[in-house]
C-alpha positions, 0 to 999 in steps of 0.5 A: 844095951838092949839086953841090959834093960830086959835082963835088969828090968826089976831093978831100974822099973821101980825106981822113980829116977831110972835114968841115973841106972841107964847110964851106968848101964851106957858106962858098962856097955863103953856107949860113949855117955856124953852122947847117950845123956845128949840123946835121952834129954831131946824133945824130939824122940820123946815127942815121937815116943808119945806120938807111937804110945798115941798110936797105939792107944788110939788102936786099942792096944794096952799090953806088948806085945799085942795081936791083933785079929781081923775078922 
């Protein structure tokens, strides 16, 4: 899935409903689509991602990858 997401980023990134593309990729890879969709909708995962994002923002991360130079 990782490789497909990066290889096809220009296909799904500009679309407002990229979840549809992600599910089709899961099908293509032979993943358990029901489990995949359930995992996409988990609130605890959204909260964890948001916490990590906020930590990055407060640390001055503004792109990926980011390198922090110690002075």
